[in-house]
N, C-alpha and C positions, 0 to 999 in steps of 0.2 A: 620426246620433248616433255619437259616438266609441266605439270598442271598449273594453270594460272598465267602462263606466258602467252600473251596475245598473239594471234595469227592474223595477218593482214593480207587481203587480196590486192595485188598491185594495181588493178584497174581503179581502185578507190584512191590511189595516190597520184594518178595522172592529173597534172595541173594544180596540185595542192600547193598552198603557199608555204614558203620556207622562211623561218624567222631566226634572228640571232637571239642570244640569251636575254636581251633587254626588251624584246618585242618588236624590233624593227624588221620589216620584211626585206629579205635578201633577194628573193626571186620565187620561181615556181618550179615544181618537179616536171622535168621534160621526159625522163626515162630513168630506168635503173640499170646498173651494170653488174653482170654476174660472170663467174668463171666456171665453165663446165668441168666435170671431173671424169676420170676414167670409170667405165662400167656404169652402174646405176646409183652411184653416190650422189646425194643432193648437191646442187651447185652452191658455191659460196657467193654471197652477195657482197660485192666490193664497195659499192657506193651508189650515188645518184647523180644523174646529169641534171643540173639546175640551170634554167634560163634566168639569168640575172636581169636587172631592170634595164640594162643597156641592150638586151636581147642577145647577148653573148651566152653560149652554152658552156658551162664550166663543170668540172668534176668535183664532187664533195665525197670523200671517203666515209664509210660507215663509222669509222673511229672518230669522226668529227660530228657525228649526229647523236644527240642525247635523247631525243624523243621522236617517235614515229606514231602518228595517229591518223585516222581517216581524214581528219579535218586540217591537220597542220604537221609540219616537220620542224623540229627545233635543232639548231646547230650550235657548236661551241662559239660561233662568231668568227672563226678563223677560216676564211675561204680563199683559196688560190684562184685568182681571176684569169689565169691563162685558159685559152680556148680548149675545150675537151677534144681529145683525139683518141679514137678507139684503138686498143691494142689487139694483137693477133689472138690472144687467149680470151678476149672479152666478148660477151654477147649482150646486146641491148634487149632487156626483158620485154618491154612493150613493143619494140620495133622488130624483133627477130623471133621471139619465142611464141607470142600469141598468134592465133590463126594458123599455126602449123598443123600439118597432118602427121600424127604419130600413131603408134599401135599399142594396144593393151598387151602386156607381156604374156599373160596367161593364154589368151585366145588368138592373138595376132590380128584382132579386129581393128580397122583403122578408125580413128576418132579425130576430132578437131579441138585444138587447145583454145579455150575461151578465156582462161585466166590462170594465174598461178598465185600461190600464197607464200608469204615469207614469214619466218619466225626467228626470234633471237635465241641463241643457244643459252641455256641456263648458266648464270654466274659468269658470262663472258659477253664481250661486245661483238662477237661474230654473229652474222646472220646467214641463214640458208633458205633456199627455196625448197619447201618440203611437201607441198601439195599441188596437184594439177586439176583444174576444173575443165572437163571435156564434154563434148557433145557427140553422141553417136550419129552415124548416118542412117540411111534407110535400112530397116530391118524387117523381120518377119511379122506375122500377124500379132504376135504376143508382145511386140516391142513398139512403143509409140515413136513416131517420127520425131527426131530431134531430142531424144531423151538425154538428159544431162546427169553427170555424176562427178563426184570429187574423189580422187584416188591419190595414194602415196606417189611420190616422184618415182620410186623404184618400180611402180606398177605399169609404167609406160616405157616404150623403147622408141628410138629415133632422135633423141636429144644428145646423148652423151658421146664422148670421144671414143674412137676405136682403141682397144687395148694395145694393139701392136702398130699403131700409126707411126710414121717416120718423121712427121713434122715437129717443130719445136713445141707446138701446141700440146701434143700428146706427151712429149717429154716433160714439159712443165707440170702437167697434171700428175704424171708419175712421181715427180719429185715433191709433190705438195706436202706430204706428211713428214718430210725430212726437217730436222732442226736447221736453223741457218748455218751453223758451223759444218754440218754434214753435207748440206747442199753446196756450200762453198767448196768443200773438198771434192765433191763430184764435179763441179764446174772446173775446178783447177786442172782436172785430168782430162777434160774434153779438148778437142782441137780448137784453135782460136776462132774458126768460122762457126763451129757449133756453139761455143761459149757465147759468142756475140748474139746468135739467134735466140738462145735461151734467155739471156739477159734482156733482150729487147721485148721478150714475151712476158716477163715478170712484171707485176704491178710495182709502183714506186716504193711502197713500204717494204715489200718482200725483197726487192733488189737492194734497197738500202741496208737491210739487215744482213744480207749475204755479202755485200761489199765490205762491211765492217769486219768480216771474218776471213777475207782473202788476202794473199800477199800483195805488197804494194804494186808489183809489176802487173798483176792481173787487174787490180783496181784501175790503174791508169789506162790499161788497154781497153777495158770495158767502157769506162767513162768516155774515152776518146771516140768510141764508135756510136755513141748516142747523139741525137740532136742536142744542140746546146741548151734549149729550153727544157728538154727532158732531163738532161744532166743536172741542171739547176734544181729541178723538182726533186730528184733523187738525193742531191746533197742536202736539201732542206729536211728530208725525211731521216737523214742519218743523225746520230748523236753529234753535237757540235765539235767535240774533240776529234772524232774520227773524220768528220768532214774537213777539219783544219789540217789534219795529217795528210789526207789525200790531196788537198789543194796545194800543199807545200811541195808535192812531188811534180807539179805541173809547171810549164814555162810561165813566166811572169804575166805575159799578155793574155794567155788563156785563163790563168787564175783570175785575173781582174775581170775578164768578160763574164765568167760564171758568177762571180760575186755580185756583179752588177745586175745579173738576171734573177738572183735570189731575192726572196722577200726581205725588205730592209732589216727587220728585227733579227731574222735568222742570219743574215750576212753580218750584222753588227757583232753577234755572239762569236761567229767564226773568226772575224777579223781580230777580235780581242784575244782569242786563243792563239792566233798566229803570231801575236806580238811577243809571246814567251818562247824561250828556248825549248826545243822538243823534249829533252830529257830532264825536265824540271817539273815540279808540282803544277805550275801554271800551264805548261805544255801538255801535261797528262790529264788534267781535270776536265770534268764536264761542267757546263754552266747551268745545268738543270737539276740540282738536287731538290729534295723536299724542304721548302722553307716555310716556317710558321711564325706568326706573330706571338708575342708573349701572352696575349689573352686567348689564344686557341686552347682547346681542351684535348684531353686524351682521345675522345671520340673523333674530333676533327683530325687528329694525327693518324689514327687507325684508318679512317676513310681515305686519306691520301696514300697511306702505305698499301692499301688494297688495290690501287690502280693497276690494271692489267699490264700496261706498257712498261712499268718499272722493272729494271733488273733486280734480282735478289740483293745485290750489293747496295744499290741505291735505296732499296726499301728497308735496309737494316737499321737505319737511323734517320732522324729528322733534325733540322738545324733551326734553332730559335733565334730570330733576329728582329730588330726594330724595322719599321717600314723605311724604304720600299721593300716589297717581298721579292722582286726580281733581282738577280745578281747583276752588278754588285749591290748588295743590300745595304740597309742601315746597319747600325752597330750589331755585331755578332755577339750573342749572349751565351751560347753553349749548345751542346748536343744532347739529344735524348735518344737512347738506344731502344730498339723495338722491344727487347725483352722487358725493359722497365715499363713501357707502355702497357704491356699485358698484365702487369702486377698492380696497377692503380685503377681506381674507379673512373668511369668515362667522363665525369664532370670535372676531374682534376685539371687545373691549368698546367700546360706544359712548362711554363716558366718556373714552376716550383719543382720540376724534375730534372732540370738541366745539369749535365756533367760539365761544370766550368773548370775543373782541374785538368782536363785533357788539353794540352797545348795544341793549337792549330798549326798547320803547315803554312809557311810563307810561299808565295808564288815562285820564288827563285830557288827553293830547296832542291838540290840535285837528286837524281834518281837513287843513288846508293843510300842517301839519308832518308828518302821516302820509304825505301824498302826496310831499312832498320826500324823506322817509326812503326810500320805495320807489324813487324815481328815483335817489337817491344811491347806494344799495347794490344796485341791479338785482335786487330781490326780487319774489317772487310771494306771500309770506306773511311775517309778522313776529310775534315774541312780544310779549305784553303782560304786564308784571310790576309788582307793587305795591311800595310802599316797604319792606315786610318781606322782599322777595326771592322771593315766591311767584308762580308762573306763573298768571295769571288766564285766559288764552286766547290766541287768535291772530287777527290781522287778515289777511284775504286780499285780493288785488288786485281780485277781482270785487266785494267789499264796497265798496272804495274807488271803483271805477268807477260803481257804482250811485248813489253820492252825488255824483259829479262830473258825470254826464250830465244833460242837461235833462230835465224831467219828461215831455216828449212824445217822447223818443228812439225809442220803439217805433213812432211814426208816420212815421219818416223813410224816405226812399227806400232808404237803405242796408240797413235792417232788412228791408224788403219784398223787396229783391233777394236778401238772404240766404235768406229763406224759400223763394224760387223756385229756389235753388241756382245762381243766376247768378254 
């Protein structure tokens, strides 16, 4: 871990107040949720169980948490109010890891877990459990009764999954290092029963990333085996354009039930995308590009581009628009490419850098014309603007490729070779 990154013992977070960005209290921390890994690798912290003011326990992912201190937790303000349900691969840190009897790896001596410490990985939003605070039992004359010590996670045994376990829990842990596309390829070649078990064990964000990379038949099969509320959560975590494509494969009544269960803002974005023909710019676009107002600076733009969750294609450029900032925006003024942002001082206004000569795509532009547009202008992303001049979204090159490649492209030798790293 990098120096200067704070380490927090989880016992100090129990009952701590959780606030939204404007200072209103959302609830209190009830527990933390972690995913164990194969061998002695530190567990990944997935999120927190928060008891909201109605006494309902809900799950808040670590990606929605912007500040963690001993006295308070700050969230992005976006909290899914569905009741928390623990998944097979998840462990409650306070409820299941503390007070356990484990062993020191070097000596085999049994100790009791009093606390564990979490730390954020440098330059990322991922968190891990990296230290264990333990108490020794009765010892010899040279050891005090109840002696305590803090050790690395890898210095104790009795927590982690078995390397060769047969349950989905161990299989998910084995798959953890795979990129979403590679995990999707692995899932595609499992039996339907095994595929459903692994999908059920993945957390919502990970399953959403994987679904986006799977063939439509696999997507529909997996979604159909999830509980409807879980399926809605996963759809919310997907990119809106991918969620819209998947929902369009479902029967009308099932599609409408899932949209009703989704958060209203997420459902509205998806419904808007579903109103366009699939093989048009409107049907291909994402509704979540980087939008900046004219008075934003280069420094503001670079801060947005650095966001971890953005794909490289979406991070390649920002779109300058008048308010409102959410799509559909106010008047679209132009695009600023990432390379241009690197050449100008941080205090420069983005409005002075816009490329207004690049014609935007209309939402009804057909796929062949979109493809020619990308080739002609050497782009990896392009704005989609309606007749009134509002930015509706952006088409990225990966969306175009998904619709140009044959349906069985995942079965080709090239893809298999890529998985092996050849």
